[in-house]
MARSEDO-292789 format. One line per 5 residues: number of its first residue (from 1); their letters; for each residue x, z, y negated of N, C-alpha, C. Coordinates in steps of 0.02 Angstrom, whole numbers. Layout:
<nodes>
NUM	A	X Z Y X Z Y X Z Y  ...
</nodes>
This chain:
<nodes>
1	MDNLD	-854 4356 -8988 -846 4312 -8930 -903 4325 -8881  -935 4273 -8858 -988 4277 -8809 -960 4309 -8745  -1000 4350 -8712 -977 4384 -8651 -957 4334 -8597  -991 4276 -8594 -974 4226 -8544 -908 4191 -8559  -883 4195 -8621 -820 4164 -8638 -762 4213 -8637
6	RLLSV	-775 4275 -8617 -722 4325 -8613 -672 4304 -8561  -608 4315 -8575 -555 4297 -8528 -538 4357 -8484  -532 4344 -8419 -514 4396 -8372 -444 4384 -8345  -408 4437 -8333 -342 4433 -8302 -353 4427 -8226  -299 4414 -8190 -303 4410 -8118 -327 4477 -8089
11	GELAA	-301 4532 -8114 -322 4598 -8090 -396 4612 -8103  -419 4593 -8163 -490 4604 -8180 -536 4561 -8136  -515 4499 -8124 -556 4455 -8081 -556 4480 -8009  -499 4502 -7985 -496 4530 -7917 -543 4590 -7910  -543 4633 -7960 -588 4691 -7959 -661 4669 -7962
16	YLDIP	-676 4620 -8004 -744 4594 -8012 -770 4565 -7946  -728 4526 -7911 -748 4495 -7848 -737 4541 -7788  -705 4598 -7799 -690 4646 -7746 -647 4614 -7691  -594 4580 -7713 -547 4548 -7667 -476 4566 -7689  -428 4559 -7644 -358 4573 -7664 -332 4522 -7714
21	VATLY	-288 4544 -7757 -255 4500 -7805 -220 4443 -7769  -190 4459 -7712 -154 4408 -7673 -200 4350 -7652  -263 4365 -7641 -311 4312 -7623 -319 4263 -7681  -323 4289 -7742 -329 4244 -7800 -267 4200 -7807  -208 4229 -7797 -147 4189 -7801 -145 4136 -7746
26	AWRYR	-168 4154 -7686 -170 4106 -7631 -219 4050 -7646  -278 4067 -7672 -327 4016 -7690 -298 3970 -7744  -264 3999 -7792 -236 3958 -7846 -183 3910 -7818  -141 3934 -7773 -89 3893 -7742 -121 3834 -7704  -178 3847 -7671 -213 3795 -7632 -266 3758 -7672
31	SQGPP	-268 3769 -7737 -318 3738 -7781 -389 3753 -7759  -401 3816 -7740 -467 3839 -7721 -486 3894 -7771  -545 3921 -7765 -564 3976 -7808 -584 3953 -7877  -600 4000 -7920 -621 3983 -7988 -563 3954 -8028  -578 3907 -8073 -524 3877 -8113 -495 3927 -8163
36	GFRVG	-430 3928 -8165 -395 3971 -8212 -344 3930 -8251  -314 3961 -8299 -264 3926 -8340 -212 3976 -8364  -156 3950 -8385 -101 3992 -8408 -105 4004 -8484  -92 4064 -8503 -82 4083 -8573 -12 4113 -8574  36 4071 -8591 105 4093 -8585 123 4103 -8512
41	RHIRY	144 4162 -8495 161 4178 -8426 102 4207 -8386  45 4214 -8418 -11 4248 -8387 -66 4198 -8367  -100 4214 -8312 -157 4174 -8290 -220 4207 -8315  -265 4168 -8343 -328 4194 -8367 -385 4151 -8339  -442 4183 -8332 -503 4151 -8307 -558 4161 -8358
46	RRSDI	-593 4107 -8374 -650 4111 -8421 -711 4134 -8381  -746 4183 -8408 -804 4212 -8373 -856 4159 -8356  -868 4112 -8401 -917 4059 -8387 -895 4016 -8328  -830 4003 -8321 -804 3964 -8264 -813 4003 -8199  -803 4068 -8202 -812 4110 -8143 -884 4109 -8120
51	EAWID	-930 4118 -8167 -1001 4117 -8150 -1022 4049 -8121  -996 3995 -8150 -1012 3928 -8124 -984 3920 -8053  -924 3945 -8041 -893 3941 -7975 -934 3982 -7924  -956 4042 -7944 -998 4083 -7899 -1063 4047 -7884  -1095 4017 -7934 -1156 3980 -7922 -1145 3923 -7872
56	EQLKD	-1088 3889 -7878 -1071 3835 -7832 -1062 3862 -7761  -1030 3920 -7755 -1020 3950 -7689 -1088 3968 -7658  -1133 3994 -7699 -1200 4011 -7674 -1238 3949 -7653  -1231 3896 -7691 -1264 3832 -7674 -1236 3806 -7609  -1170 3806 -7601 -1138 3781 -7540 -1159 3823 -7480
61	SSDDG	-1164 3888 -7488 -1183 3930 -7431 -1256 3920 -7412  -1299 3903 -7460 -1369 3891 -7444 -1378 3822 -7413  -1333 3776 -7425 -1337 3709 -7396 -1327 3712 -7320  -1289 3760 -7295 -1277 3764 -7223 -1321 3819 -7192  -1376 3834 -7224 -1422 3884 -7197 -1400 3955 -7208
66	GLVSQ	-1353 3965 -7254 -1330 4032 -7268 -1278 4058 -7219  -1257 4015 -7173 -1207 4037 -7124 -1139 4039 -7156  -1103 4091 -7143 -1035 4098 -7167 -990 4076 -7110  -942 4031 -7124 -899 4008 -7071 -855 4065 -7046  -849 4069 -6982 -810 4121 -6950 -748 4090 -6919
71	PRGRV	-694 4127 -6917 -634 4101 -6884 -649 4086 -6811  -622 4033 -6787 -635 4012 -6718 -574 4029 -6676  -588 4047 -6613 -535 4059 -6565 -504 3994 -6542  -453 3999 -6503 -422 3938 -6477 -468 3905 -6428  -466 3839 -6426 -507 3801 -6379 -482 3817 -6309
76	GSRRD	-530 3833 -6264 -512 3847 -6195 -483 3917 -6185  -492 3960 -6233 -466 4028 -6224 -508 4065 -6173  -482 4119 -6147 -517 4158 -6096 -584 4185 -6121  -590 4196 -6185 -652 4223 -6214 -709 4173 -6207  -693 4109 -6204 -745 4057 -6200 -772 4049 -6129
81	R	-739 4079 -6081 -760 4067 -6011 -809 4118 -5988
</nodes>
């Protein structure tokens, strides 16, 4: 099997991306993140899909000048004054 076609579990992908497993489940619930699929009761991710998703994230971040969106405070909060 080609290394790009290797299937990763949720735990393996979380470790690869250095993010919590809960983040992957949240992305999946909101239809965000890399595409995954079910194998019985288990979710698997194809390595080639992950790499394509990462490339898309890099492209999107370069389109906005490399700026990462930051959480915004409430409009009119004391910090803005």
